[in-house]
Phi, psi and omega in degrees: 000133180290138175282132182292130179281159175280131184247128174257115178268124179250125181237097173289143178204153173205123179052052180249037182305324183286336191238340189296325180294317178296322178297309183293325176300318180290330177286317178300326183280359180301146180276000178286140182303131184292336177281000178245019181209157171221153180238117180253106178268118183254106188268122182276053177055051182303145182255004177248211183268015184302308183300319180298319180294315182296319179298325178295318178292320181296327178289326183277327184237118185292339182275358178258128180231152180240137177234155177264146177235089183300335181281349171072330186272171191292316186302310177298327178297315179297315181296321177296317179297316180299317182293331181264356184286141176262347190282157171285334179241142179243119181245116179272117176244145178269138177292347184271359184240161164241156194235141177297154190302329184259018185303308183292313183297325178288322175302314180294316181301310183289328177298319179287319183294320183259001183053045183270152175266344180210131180228130178227176184232194179254159175244135172259123189268126180233151184283147175294319176241136187280053180264167179294320177297317179300317178295321180295318178299318179297320179296321178295318183284353178249010186246140182296328176293330179280314188239011176068221185268033179284086191297327180292348176257320183272343174093166178207159184270342182213162178301141179209154178279131186224170177285324181206156178218176181255150176056052191280139174256123184246148165289138187297329182294344177303321184287334174290328183275319187260335185101175180273184179285146182287112186283356176276349183265120176286323176224168176077009181293331179291317180293317180297320178293319180297325179291319175296324178298314180294319179297333179277003179084017180253154185231157177251133178262124175259129184240125186290338179262014167261103196234137169228169183237125183255133180269101183281153175300138187246000175247147190297320183296310182291330176298313180294317180296319179295318179294322177298314179296320177299321179296318177301313185277000168286334183251323187302330177303339178299340178287339188241000181214152180266358177261157176289113192275359181224167176267174185300328184296333179287343183264350182299313178301324177297316179296319180297308182292321178298320177297318178295314182295315182292322179292324175294324177297317177295321179297321179297337177268020177064037178260124178294332177297320178297316179297316180296319179296316180298314181295323180294315181293309184290327179292314179298316180296317183297321179296312179298316181299312181295319180300313180293325180294319177297316180301317179293318179300319178293316181295319181276352180056044180212108185287351176297331180295335179297332183266328183268329184299317178303323180291317182290318176302310183296322179297318178300308186289318183288316178297317179296317181296316178294323175300319179294325176297317178297316178299320180295317178297316179298320180294314183295335178262010180270127177295325183295324179300311182286327179295318180295319182286327176291322182294321188270356179276000000 
């Protein structure tokens, strides 16, 4: 019988007053032995009641500890947690999620069964507010047309080796081999780390019955703003790293929006080629969008989705694409981007 390893759970957080209690409740409810785990909550100088809530849990449960993260962003929080962790395994959990009762034990089980260095799960997306818009946003974020080949969001039927997963449990020695998370990245640090992991010849196992629940934004304005920022940070990591920090699916919205903008520019110069290109791009996209929207409306047995889904799909892709264009401009005008590439050539 395998001896259970000690697991260090790291939870970066900042201003998570609405969600941190639900997250910690799900961690406390884990079936993994409490004498074989610790929970390190790394607080990014929250300005709401997050710290007060975490301190209450830390007082009640001796295996929960709180650390401060003066740099506020996720990467330094993760690195601080890793450096202070006692465990053989390091499990990164998001404060924005709640986790099924066997989450930790299943990560350990599959890690031992497959001799994996990293095991992650899938996320089931649920709305913060149970509104029709909120439900529509969740459907978009769980659909391959919305998020591409993001398997940890769209799901899989069996364990499979992937580039990245959510809520990943790592063997601690991985960080000695690959290094820590890039602290210059405000977002995208997980993908950049996963690419370094893959380059080192290591793989991540995604397991469909390792499940957590993510509370997605439920109002249209914050959804669009979030997608724009994600688009910016799909490209901006290029300023701080010499490796390609994202997969091809993250670049599709950039190609889509760039195609629309460039074809409109040609059209503005009275070019029939520009008009034809614009109609081809927007027409192809509209057909795919409408087809998926009809499919969702039929599956959900609610024809209201036929009218809202095209708007939500387009908002996701266009906001993300324009964000990526802004990120690309910032990168190309960054001295650090050119300095790094000149240095490494």
